[in-house]
C-alpha positions in Angstrom: 60.3 -120.9 108.7 57.0 -119.8 109.0 54.8 -117.6 107.5 51.2 -115.5 109.2 48.8 -115.5 106.6 48.4 -112.2 105.6 44.6 -111.9 105.4 43.7 -113.3 108.3 47.2 -113.8 110.5 46.4 -118.0 110.6 50.3 -119.0 111.6 51.5 -121.4 108.8 54.7 -123.8 109.1 56.5 -122.8 106.1 55.6 -121.0 102.5 54.6 -124.1 101.0 51.8 -124.3 103.6 50.9 -120.7 103.6 50.5 -121.1 99.3 48.0 -123.9 100.6 46.2 -122.1 103.3 45.5 -119.0 101.1 44.7 -121.1 97.3 42.3 -123.9 99.7 40.7 -120.9 102.1 40.2 -118.9 98.5 38.6 -122.1 96.3 36.7 -122.1 99.9 35.0 -118.7 98.5 37.1 -116.5 100.6 36.5 -113.6 99.1 39.5 -111.8 100.8 41.8 -114.9 100.3 40.9 -115.0 96.8 41.4 -111.0 96.0 44.5 -111.3 97.9 45.5 -113.7 96.5 44.3 -112.3 92.8 46.5 -108.6 93.6 49.6 -110.8 94.9 49.8 -114.1 92.4 47.1 -112.9 90.0 48.1 -116.6 87.6 47.6 -118.3 91.0 45.2 -120.8 90.1 48.1 -122.6 87.9 51.3 -122.1 90.2 51.7 -125.4 92.6 52.0 -125.4 95.9 55.9 -124.5 96.0 55.8 -121.9 92.6 53.1 -120.3 95.0 54.7 -120.3 98.1 57.5 -118.9 96.1 55.3 -115.9 95.5 52.8 -115.8 98.2 55.8 -115.9 101.3 57.5 -112.5 99.9 54.7 -110.4 101.0 54.1 -112.3 104.6 55.8 -112.0 107.7 57.8 -114.5 108.8 57.5 -116.1 112.6 59.8 -118.3 114.2 57.8 -121.9 114.4 58.2 -125.0 116.5 59.9 -128.1 115.5 57.5 -130.5 114.4 58.0 -134.3 114.9 55.4 -134.6 111.9 52.3 -135.7 113.8 50.1 -132.8 113.4 47.6 -133.2 117.6 45.2 -131.5 118.8 44.1 -131.9 122.1 45.5 -135.5 121.7 44.4 -136.3 119.0 44.7 -136.1 115.0 43.8 -132.8 114.0 41.0 -132.9 110.8 39.5 -131.1 108.2 36.7 -129.9 110.2 39.2 -128.6 112.9 41.0 -126.9 110.0 38.2 -125.7 108.6 37.1 -124.1 111.6 40.6 -122.1 112.9 40.5 -121.0 109.3 36.8 -119.3 109.6 37.2 -118.7 113.0 34.0 -120.4 114.0 32.7 -124.1 114.5 32.3 -126.4 110.9 32.8 -124.7 107.8 31.2 -121.3 108.8 29.6 -119.7 105.8 30.8 -122.3 102.5 29.2 -122.4 99.7 27.3 -124.5 98.0 29.9 -125.4 95.4 32.6 -125.7 98.1 30.6 -128.0 99.9 29.0 -130.5 96.8 33.5 -130.6 96.0 33.8 -131.5 99.6 31.0 -134.2 99.7 32.7 -135.5 96.4 36.4 -135.7 98.1 34.4 -137.3 101.0 32.9 -139.7 98.6 36.1 -140.7 97.0 37.8 -141.7 100.0 34.8 -143.6 100.8 35.4 -145.9 98.2 39.1 -145.8 97.1 38.7 -146.9 101.6 36.4 -149.7 100.6 37.3 -151.1 97.2 41.5 -151.1 98.6 43.9 -150.7 95.8 41.5 -149.8 93.4 41.8 -145.5 92.1 39.4 -143.4 91.0 39.7 -144.0 87.2 39.1 -147.9 88.4 35.8 -147.5 89.5 35.0 -145.1 86.4 36.0 -148.2 84.3 33.3 -149.9 86.3 31.0 -148.1 85.7 30.4 -145.3 87.4 30.9 -141.9 86.2 33.0 -140.2 89.5 29.3 -139.8 91.4 28.1 -143.4 91.9 25.6 -143.0 89.3 26.6 -145.4 86.1 27.5 -143.7 83.3 24.6 -143.4 80.5 27.1 -143.9 78.1 28.1 -147.6 78.9 
């Protein structure tokens, strides 16, 4: 059973996806989603996806959803971050993200690049190697 976002009518596959949609959208600076969460789940930032899903699903309209085979495909290609942001904002790309949200996404991209290029190294191992998670050398190292 899926749910419709009570703020923007986005259809989500289940309560956990609805919780993630609301929290990510609010975190990206969408004040309407943040205000809704503050009203209906004041401690939303401290909740895990399952716990938040239980709370927000009580306030959302249930819908029938198709069976998913585990692959997110849109017109024959995997759906990525840009596609999801465009779907949530109803405009291409990131729309009007805050500078802070843009910075967080850039940092996530950089961490992903590092993890992919270093094989099994984790970001914590990179810190031990003399970086502070941003690619700059630690001043205290």
